[in-house]
C-alpha positions in Angstrom: 119.8 22.2 29.4 119.2 22.2 25.6 115.7 21.6 24.1 117.0 18.3 22.7 117.9 17.1 26.1 114.6 18.2 27.6 112.8 16.4 24.8 114.9 13.3 25.4 114.0 13.3 29.1 110.4 13.7 28.3 110.4 10.8 25.9 112.3 8.7 28.5 109.8 9.5 31.2 106.9 8.5 28.9 108.6 5.2 28.2 109.1 4.5 31.9 105.4 5.4 32.6 104.3 3.0 29.8 106.5 0.2 31.1 105.0 0.6 34.6 101.5 0.1 33.4 99.8 -3.0 34.7 98.3 -5.5 32.2 94.8 -6.8 32.4 93.2 -9.5 30.3 89.5 -9.7 29.8 88.3 -13.1 28.6 84.7 -13.4 27.2 82.8 -16.5 26.3 80.2 -15.2 23.9 77.9 -18.2 24.1 77.8 -19.1 27.8 74.8 -18.4 30.0 71.7 -16.5 29.3 72.6 -12.8 28.8 74.3 -10.9 26.0 77.8 -9.8 26.6 78.2 -7.3 23.8 78.5 -4.3 26.1 81.0 -5.8 28.6 84.2 -4.8 26.7 83.1 -1.2 26.5 82.0 -1.1 30.2 85.3 -2.6 31.4 87.4 -0.4 29.2 85.6 2.7 30.5 86.1 1.6 34.1 89.8 1.2 34.1 92.2 4.2 34.0 94.0 3.7 30.7 97.0 5.7 32.1 97.6 2.9 34.6 96.4 -0.2 32.8 96.7 -1.9 29.5 93.6 -3.9 28.8 93.6 -6.8 26.4 90.3 -8.3 25.3 90.1 -11.9 24.2 87.0 -13.8 22.9 86.9 -17.6 23.3 86.3 -19.7 20.2 86.5 -23.3 21.4 86.6 -25.5 24.5 89.6 -24.8 26.8 90.4 -21.7 24.8 90.0 -19.7 28.0 92.5 -22.0 29.8 95.1 -21.3 27.1 94.5 -17.5 27.2 94.7 -17.3 31.0 97.8 -19.5 31.2 99.6 -17.2 28.8 98.5 -14.1 30.7 99.8 -15.6 34.0 103.1 -16.5 32.5 103.5 -12.8 31.3 102.7 -11.7 34.9 99.4 -9.9 34.1 98.0 -8.3 37.3 94.4 -9.5 36.6 92.6 -11.9 34.4 88.9 -11.0 34.2 86.4 -13.5 32.9 82.9 -12.9 31.6 81.2 -16.3 31.3 79.5 -19.1 33.0 80.7 -21.6 35.6 82.6 -23.7 32.9 84.5 -20.7 31.6 85.2 -19.4 35.1 86.6 -22.8 36.0 88.8 -22.9 32.8 90.3 -19.5 33.7 90.6 -20.1 37.5 92.5 -23.4 37.2 95.1 -21.7 35.0 95.7 -19.1 37.7 96.2 -21.3 40.8 99.6 -20.7 42.5 100.4 -17.7 40.2 100.8 -14.0 40.9 97.8 -13.2 38.7 94.4 -12.5 40.4 91.1 -13.6 39.0 88.2 -11.2 38.5 84.7 -12.5 37.8 81.9 -10.8 35.8 79.1 -13.3 36.2 77.5 -14.1 32.9 76.3 -17.7 33.2 73.2 -19.4 34.4 74.5 -20.9 37.7 77.3 -18.5 38.6 78.3 -20.7 41.5 81.7 -19.2 42.4 80.5 -15.7 42.0 77.5 -16.2 44.2 79.6 -17.9 46.9 82.0 -15.0 47.0 79.2 -12.4 47.1 80.0 -11.0 43.7 76.9 -9.2 42.3 75.3 -10.7 39.2 74.8 -7.2 37.8 77.6 -6.4 35.4 78.1 -2.8 36.6 78.2 -3.8 40.2 80.5 -6.7 39.5 83.0 -4.3 37.8 82.8 -2.0 40.8 83.9 -4.9 43.0 86.8 -5.5 40.7 87.8 -1.8 40.9 87.9 -2.0 44.7 90.8 -4.5 44.3 90.0 -6.4 47.5 91.7 -9.8 47.1 90.8 -13.1 48.8 93.0 -16.2 48.6 90.8 -19.2 48.5 91.2 -23.0 48.5 90.4 -25.4 45.7 89.9 -29.1 45.4 91.1 -31.8 43.1 89.2 -35.0 42.3 91.3 -37.6 40.4 93.4 -34.6 39.0 90.3 -32.5 38.1 90.4 -29.1 39.7 87.2 -27.7 41.2 86.5 -24.5 43.2 82.9 -25.1 44.5 81.8 -28.7 44.4 82.5 -32.1 42.9 79.8 -34.8 43.3 78.6 -38.3 42.7 75.2 -39.8 42.6 72.2 -37.7 41.7 74.1 -34.4 41.4 76.4 -35.9 38.8 73.4 -37.5 37.1 71.6 -34.1 37.0 74.7 -32.3 35.8 75.0 -34.6 32.9 71.4 -33.9 31.9 71.6 -30.2 32.7 74.6 -29.9 30.4 72.5 -31.2 27.5 69.4 -29.2 28.4 68.4 -25.9 26.8 66.5 -24.4 29.7 69.0 -22.7 32.1 68.7 -20.8 35.4 67.1 -21.8 38.7 63.8 -22.8 37.1 65.6 -25.0 34.6 67.6 -26.6 37.4 64.5 -27.4 39.5 62.7 -28.8 36.5 65.6 -31.1 35.7 65.7 -32.3 39.3 62.0 -33.1 39.4 62.0 -34.8 35.9 65.1 -36.8 36.6 64.5 -38.1 40.1 62.3 -41.0 38.9 65.1 -42.3 36.6 67.9 -42.3 39.1 69.1 -45.2 41.2 71.3 -44.6 44.3 74.7 -46.3 44.8 76.7 -47.5 47.8 80.0 -45.8 48.6 82.9 -46.5 50.8 84.2 -43.2 52.1 87.6 -42.9 53.8 88.3 -39.5 55.5 91.0 -38.3 57.9 88.8 -39.7 60.7 88.1 -43.2 59.4 86.0 -45.2 56.9 82.2 -45.4 56.5 79.9 -47.1 54.0 76.7 -45.4 52.9 74.1 -45.8 50.2 73.7 -42.2 49.0 71.3 -40.3 46.8 73.8 -37.5 46.8 77.5 -37.5 47.7 79.1 -34.1 47.4 82.6 -32.8 48.2 82.1 -29.1 48.9 84.8 -26.4 49.0 81.9 -23.9 48.8 78.4 -24.0 50.2 76.6 -24.3 46.9 76.6 -25.7 43.4 75.3 -22.5 41.8 71.8 -21.0 41.3 71.9 -20.6 45.2 71.4 -24.4 45.6 73.3 -24.8 48.9 74.4 -28.4 49.5 76.9 -27.6 52.3 75.7 -24.6 54.3 78.7 -24.7 56.7 81.4 -24.8 54.0 84.2 -22.2 53.8 86.4 -21.5 50.9 89.5 -20.6 52.9 89.6 -23.0 55.9 91.7 -25.7 54.3 89.0 -28.3 54.7 86.5 -30.1 52.5 82.8 -30.5 53.6 81.3 -33.8 52.6 77.5 -33.9 52.3 75.9 -37.4 52.1 72.2 -37.4 51.5 70.6 -40.8 51.9 68.0 -42.1 49.4 64.7 -40.2 49.4 61.1 -41.3 48.7 58.8 -39.3 46.4 57.1 -37.5 49.3 60.5 -36.2 50.6 61.7 -34.7 47.3 59.8 -31.4 47.3 60.8 -30.4 50.9 64.4 -31.4 50.3 64.4 -29.3 47.1 63.1 -26.3 49.2 65.8 -26.9 51.8 68.5 -27.0 49.1 67.4 -23.6 47.7 66.9 -21.9 51.0 70.3 -22.9 52.5 68.8 -25.3 55.0 69.7 -28.7 53.6 71.7 -29.4 56.8 68.3 -29.6 58.7 67.3 -32.6 56.6 67.2 -35.8 58.8 68.7 -37.8 56.0 71.8 -35.6 55.6 75.2 -36.6 57.1 77.9 -34.0 57.0 81.7 -34.7 57.4 84.7 -32.4 57.4 88.1 -33.6 56.2 91.1 -32.4 54.3 91.3 -35.4 52.0 89.2 -38.4 51.2 89.0 -41.5 49.1 85.7 -42.6 47.6 85.1 -46.2 46.3 82.1 -47.4 44.4 81.2 -50.7 42.7 81.8 -49.5 39.1 83.1 -46.6 37.0 80.7 -43.8 36.3 80.0 -40.1 36.2 81.1 -37.3 38.6 80.8 -33.6 38.2 83.4 -30.9 38.8 81.7 -27.5 39.3 78.8 -28.7 37.3 80.7 -30.2 34.4 80.1 -33.9 34.0 83.2 -36.1 33.8 83.5 -39.9 33.4 85.9 -41.4 36.0 86.7 -44.7 37.6 85.4 -46.5 40.7 88.0 -45.0 43.0 88.2 -41.2 43.4 90.8 -39.4 45.4 89.7 -35.9 46.6 92.2 -33.4 48.0 91.9 -29.9 49.4 94.6 -27.4 48.4 94.8 -24.5 50.8 95.0 -20.9 49.7 95.7 -21.6 46.0 93.8 -19.0 44.1 93.7 -15.2 44.4 90.4 -13.6 43.5 88.8 -10.2 43.6 85.8 -10.3 45.9 84.0 -8.4 48.6 84.5 -9.3 52.2 82.4 -12.0 54.0 80.0 -9.7 55.7 76.8 -10.6 53.7 76.8 -14.4 54.4 75.1 -14.4 57.8 72.4 -12.0 56.6 71.7 -14.2 53.5 71.4 -17.3 55.8 68.9 -15.5 58.0 66.8 -14.4 55.0 66.9 -18.0 53.7 65.7 -19.3 57.0 62.7 -17.0 57.0 61.7 -18.3 53.5 62.3 -21.9 54.6 60.1 -21.5 57.7 57.3 -20.1 55.6 57.5 -22.8 52.9 58.1 -26.0 54.9 55.2 -25.5 57.2 53.1 -26.9 54.4 54.9 -30.2 54.6 54.8 -30.6 58.4 
């Protein structure tokens, strides 16, 4: 074999290897959440073997930009789309990847980090990247409310009211969330809802009405402790109106994963539901406020999104730890 032939084969082999490299897109929202993301591109680039992967880094510049980037990546059959941002950016990316061959990876960089917390993804960047590198994939459900996709919760009543205020507020994180709850509760008026599920119709006046694919809103505020992201069902949490004395204990129950112990909580499980109220108003989808009509159709779509996440082994331990905190705190209200 001549040297020219040997060289030609070497070049051909290199081309084949390059063609076989998987593509990864990293999407960064530089303004979401509370922490700087300037080191994330370097950390992700260092973590992946450049001989096996081509990494493309994209910075968002306007609303729904992440949706556009993720949609294009999915069409080009990228293996992973990683997102470093808050709940809004994660939702933008995730809804573009439903029912595609591209898997979502999350580097939590927001204030609430609802989906990341629910999936057990560490909030520390280095640890989150290690989860991604393990390449353990879960296929999870998602919900739709009048055509709006959500992965954790959509809600009406006080949680929609507080989401609208929280979106405008400057103080983020759990303390900011609690502060908004306590400051806003005096201004809120509950509504009556007609709720039709797979099992029939009920009418309730509710302080909170939440459709939960996940157990929490974010910030470890658990509104539906029994919810599962891969059971094909929607948990519906209906909290009846509270008086001022009941608000502190209910807030503790929310943040210690024990809201289902509240005597004013009704929980339903259904695949689909129809909600009717007297007038149009606000709802939230994964914490983002949306104006919608007086009738809301909520659907569960089973196994629609592939996401890189650890297994489910930590959930029971977390619930037990929360119960210990709950028992210590609520004794002061009994």
